Structures are given as structure tokens and as C-alpha cells.
N, C-alpha and C positions, 0 to 999 in steps of 0.2 A: 556686409548684409544684405540681403535681398532688400528691395520693396518692402513686400509681406513685412519680413523680419522687422523693419524698422516704424511700421503700420503696429506690429503688435508690442515694439515696445511702447510706443506712445501710450497704446489700450494700456497695459502692464503699469505704468508711472501716475498717468494722471485719471483721475477718475473720472469717471462718465458723467455728463451732463445734459441736461436739455439744451436742444441744440440752439447756440449760439447766435445770433446776429451776426450778418456783416456789413461794415458801414464804410465808404467814401465821404467824405468830405472836402468842399473845394475851401482852400485855405488862403487861398487872398496874400495880401499884404501882412508883414510881419507886425504891423500897427494891429491889426483884429487881436493881438495876444496883448496889447497894452491899453485899449479905448473900450468903453462900452459901445458895441456896435449891434445891430441886428443880428450878425453871425456869430458873437460870441455870446449871446443871449439864446441866439439857437442853438449854440454847442451847447451850455448848461443845461438847457432844458434837454437836451437830447441823454446825456450823461445822467442825468436824473432818473430818467426811462429803462434805459439799460441794464442789464444784470451786472451785476458784480464778476467781474473775469477771475480764473484762475493766473491769467497771464495776458498780455496784449500784444500781439504781432503787428509791427508798421512797417506798411509799403511808403516810403514817400519818395515823391518828384526828385528831389533833393541826394538822395545819393545816387548815385549813379557808376553803373562799370560798365567792360566789356570785356567779354569773352566768359564770364563768369558772374553767379550769383552769389554775393556773400552775406553773411548771417553772423550778426554781431553776439560775442559769445560773452562778452565784457560784464562783470558781476555789480558795476555802478555804472552805467552808461554815462557819462560826461555830455552836458547841454551843452549843443553848438549854437553858435551864434554868426550863422553863413549869412550875412546881407553888411550892407553897408550903408553909410549916412545917414542913421536912424538915432532916435531917442535916446542919451545914455542910461535913461529908466529901461530900456529894452534889451539891452546887455546885461543890466543885472539882473535879470530876471534867471531864475534856477528850476529846474524839474528835476529834483533829484529821489527820482522812483529809483527802485534795484531793477538789474536787469534779472537775466533766468537762464543761467548759463548751461543747465543741465537740458532744459526744453530746449535752447538755441542748437545745443551741438546734436541734439535728436533730429533738429528740424534739417538741419546742413544732411545727414545721412537720406531723409525722406527727400530731398530736393535733390540727390545724387547725381540723377539723368537730367538735371539743369545747371549740371557744372559748379555746384556749390562748393564752397569753403569756410572756414571758420574765420573771424577777425576780430581781435578785441582793440582796434584802434579808433572807432568809430564813434557812437555814443547815439545822442536823440537830435537830430538837425532840426532846424525850425520849422520844416512840414510836421517833425510828430509833435514836436513840446508845446507848440500855439495851440493846437488844438486841445492835447491831452490835458493840457492845466482848466482847460474848460471842464471836459467830460470827468475826469477824476481827479478833482483839482488838489485831494492829500496828498496823492504820487505815493499811494502804498502798493499798489497795484504792480507787480513786476512786467518790466516792459524789453521789448527789443526790435531792430529794423533789421528787415531783408532787403539787400541793394536791388538796384533794376539793372539787367544785362540789357545795355543798350544797342549790345552789337547783333541781338538774335530776331530783330521784329514783332510787331504788333500782336500776331496771333501766340507767339512763346508766353506773352503773360497772361492771357487767357488760362494756358496749359498750368502756369507756376500757381495760377488760383484754383484750378481743378484740382491739386497734386493739394494743396493747404485746407481742402476742404474738411479731411479728416478732420480738423485739430477744433472743428465748430462743435463736435458730439463729446470733446474733451476739456471742455470751458474756458477754449481763447478764442478771445477775439481776436479778430482780421481785421485793421482799421488799413484803408488806402487814404493818402492825401495828396491832392494837387489840384488841376482844375481841369471843366470838361472844355473850355476856349482857353486859351493862354496866348496871345500874342502881343508881349510888350512894348514890340514895334511900335503898333497901331497904339497904344495906351494914351488917353486922353484926359486929363484930369479935370472930372464934371463932366466927360461924354457921355453922350446919349451911345443906347448901344447899337456897333455898327451891326451892316445887315449880315456880314458873314457871320459874326459872333451868332448873333439870331438866331439863323439859318444852323449850325453847328450843333448848339447848344438844342433846339429842337429835334433834329434829326437824332441823335445821339438820345435822348427819352424816349422816344418814339423806337426806336430799334432796341432797346434796353426793356422796355414794358413787352415789347411783342417778343424778347428772347432770341432777337436775331443776332448774336453775338459774333457768330462768324463775320458778317457785316460790319460791325462795328470794326474787326481788325484787319478788313480786308483795304488796306493802304490804295493799291492802284482805283478800287472802286470808289473810293472816297475822295481822292484825286484832288484837284486844285481847292476844294473846300477845305477838306484837312489841313494843308499847306498853310491856309490863312489863319486856319484856326488853331494852329500849333506848328509854327517854324521849326521848332525842332519839339519831339512828342515827348518830352521828361514826365510834363502834365498829364499828358493823357495814359501812360503807360499805368500807374495805380488804379485808374478808372477802371480798364481792363484785368486788372490780377482781381478787383472785388466782385465783378460781373463774373467771373469765371468761378468762382467760389460759390456761389449763390448756385441754386437748381430749382429745377421747377415748380418744388414743391413751394418756392417762399413766395412772400407776399411784399410788395416792392412798395416803397413809401420815398416821393422826393421831398425834399426840404429847401429852403433858401436858393431859389433858381433865379435870383438875380442878377445882370451883364453890369459889373463893376466896371467904371475906368473906359468902358465902350469896347473894352475887347478880351475882359476877364471874367467866363461864367463862374459865380459862387455857388451853383448848383451842386447840393448832396442829397446823398440818395442813399438807403437803408431796406435792405433785405432781412424779413423777420422770416422765422421757422413757421 
């Protein structure tokens, strides 16, 4: 199938909708799924303000691949507890939302130029379900994840977002989950925000607001500041995907912009049509 026919298949199968927002959430610690925090309360409030989508596509920092973009086509995505040393109550949590196998397969075709492939072994990792349980607590909306190709660079994620943006007019909510700053090596319990974290968080927000997206994906231009904010860039990539799925017609809203534990930005943002 050509890219044009892939898009036409999506248009034929999914009903046209008002243009859906795209959302990036700084998910932080898995404990946000268990505790009453400013972040979980903000996610609950956001969920009440969002339209109910036909399906949710999640790009999470916790599904990384190299050389391919995988798309989860499972009918019943499993809840993955991909963390260690947390309370038993967290491991007991389940998010039993259905998958969207037909749509996921069409998205695999849509992303063919990004070396996509189907996968039925993943599910919903904690970057997905810990926030979805607040956004859509009934777990009735079909949901599936796509992976982040860590071998293709930052600008590639902008391109993935641009390709996925077509789904916004067919009732699909595109949700990114990561952190704008994520340096666990520098993390301090109760620590004040570190200078590099504040600086990178502000730089990101300013460039996003100015729609200077290419500079957000310029690893060389971001230099050592990016290295301090992201010793590995997995938590940064979903923010770029969501930025790429936006366009100049969108209105940008920031939320929960605190720096947690000294070096983890909890900044979240929504692009509204």
C-alpha cells in the first residue's frame, strides 16, 4: 500500500471527528498512580475536559526499540509493571482497556516509512497506564502503544508525530508520556530544582511556544545542556512526537510545570485545535 492509500483506508474506516487534541504528560514516579498528588489530580481534571476518543495511541518513554517502530496489535493489552522496589499495591493495579488491533495494523502501514512492524507481546507499560487510569478511569476506550526507535535521532520523532497527526481528524487521541527533564542520576529526595533542570525546562517551553521545533530536535545545538537534562533521551522523545503531531493552528496549554526531586520536570502540555 502507498502512504496515500493507507491514509484513505483510515479515512474510510474511522468516522470523521472534530480535530482531537494531542497531549504530553510528564509521568514521573510510578507512585503518582497510587498517591493523591498534584499531578494525579491534574490528570483527572484533564481527563474530564478531554473529548472521549474513538481510540488512544500512546507513545511512552518505556517502550524503546532500535531500527524499527513497533505497533502493539494485541486485542487485550496486558498491564506491565516495569519497575522495582515499590509497594505491593502498585503491582496489583490493572488497566484492563481493550486494544485496537485493526486500527493498530493500519497505523503500522501508515508508519511504513519509519520501519514499522506489528507486535503482540508488549501491552501498556507504566508510562501509559499510570496516567490513563486518571484520564479515562473506566478503561473502556481502546488503547495501543507504539515504540520509540532509539536508533533514528531526535528529528525522527518529530516526523513520526507529523505522520500520526492525520489520526487527529478521525477521533484518535495521541498521548505522549515521558519527562521534559529526566536525570535520575542527579535526583535528590526533597531536593530543590537544579539549575540545569530549570534552564532546560524553560528552554523547551519557550521553543515549543514559538514552534521552533527543529531546534528542539537539534542535539548538537542543545549541546551539554541536553546531556545534563537527559543522560539518555528516552523520556524526551515522546515530547517531540507530540510536538510533531501539532500544527500552527493549535493552541498550546502548559500544566504541572514543577521540577520534582531536583531533576525531573513534570511539565505537561496540550495542543488544542
